[in-house]
C-alpha positions in Angstrom: 4.0 -3.1 6.4 1.6 -4.4 3.9 -2.0 -4.1 2.9 -3.5 -7.4 4.3 -6.9 -7.6 2.4 -6.0 -7.3 -1.2 -8.3 -10.1 -2.2 -11.2 -8.3 -0.7 -10.7 -5.3 -2.9 -11.0 -7.0 -6.5 -14.8 -6.5 -6.6 -16.1 -4.0 -4.0 -19.9 -3.7 -3.7 -21.0 -0.1 -2.7 -19.2 3.2 -2.7 -17.1 2.5 0.4 -14.1 0.2 0.7 -11.9 -0.8 3.6 -8.1 -1.4 3.8 -6.4 -3.4 6.5 -2.8 -2.2 7.2 -0.8 -5.0 8.9 2.8 -4.2 10.4 5.2 -7.1 10.4 6.7 -8.5 13.6 9.6 -6.5 15.0 13.1 -7.5 13.9 14.7 -6.1 17.0 15.7 -2.7 15.4 14.0 0.6 16.4 12.9 1.4 12.8 10.8 -1.7 12.5 9.2 -1.5 16.1 7.2 1.7 15.2 6.5 3.4 11.9 4.4 6.3 10.8 2.5 5.5 7.4 -0.1 7.1 5.2 -2.3 5.8 2.5 -2.7 7.9 -0.7 -5.6 7.2 -3.1 -5.3 7.7 -6.9 -7.9 7.6 -9.6 -6.8 8.1 -13.3 -3.3 8.7 -12.0 -4.5 11.7 -10.1 -4.2 11.9 -6.2 -7.7 12.6 -4.9 -7.6 11.6 -1.1 -5.1 10.6 1.6 -5.5 9.2 5.1 -4.1 10.9 8.2 -0.7 9.8 9.4 -0.9 6.5 11.3 1.6 5.2 13.8 1.8 1.3 13.6 3.7 -0.7 16.1 5.2 -4.2 15.2 2.7 -7.0 14.9 -0.4 -4.7 15.0 -3.1 -3.8 12.3 -5.1 -0.9 11.5 -8.4 -0.7 9.5 -9.3 2.3 7.3 -12.4 3.1 5.2 -12.4 5.1 2.1 -15.0 6.3 -0.6 -14.6 5.6 -4.4 -16.0 9.2 -4.7 -17.6 8.2 -8.1 -14.6 6.3 -9.4 -14.9 2.8 -10.7 -11.2 1.9 -9.9 -8.9 3.3 -7.3 -5.1 2.7 -6.7 -4.4 2.8 -2.9 -0.6 3.3 -2.0 0.8 2.8 1.4 3.8 5.1 2.0 6.3 5.8 4.9 4.9 9.2 6.0 8.5 10.6 6.6 10.2 9.4 3.4 7.3 9.0 1.1 8.8 5.5 0.2 6.1 3.2 -1.2 5.6 0.2 1.0 2.7 -1.5 -0.6 -0.2 -0.8 -3.2 -3.4 -2.4 -4.2 -6.0 -1.5 -6.8 -9.6 -1.4 -5.5 -12.3 -2.1 -8.1 -16.0 -1.2 -7.8 -18.3 -3.9 -8.7 -21.2 -3.3 -11.0 -23.4 -5.7 -8.9 -25.8 -4.1 -6.5 -25.7 -4.9 -2.9 -28.7 -7.1 -2.1 -28.3 -6.6 1.7 -28.8 -10.3 2.4 -32.1 -10.7 0.4 -31.0 -14.2 -0.6 
């Protein structure tokens, strides 16, 4: 399991940002075929939000959208919902540039 769009999160325009969670291909064992995961959000080392529990099957992807909730930088941590083992993480940074909505 990994967060597949890390490069897109370096300078996010606007108050919302999206995460794409990608499950790796099955290795033939039951544990890798399906896994329950959750995304935890931290700002200033304080947990301020979390996703619902997602069930991802091998080779599939799931997109989620979150709000910065007034924070300029957020740490998104992908964890196994059962064990709370950290699977991946990324830092999303809010850009100071305004969204020009295709004006150029």
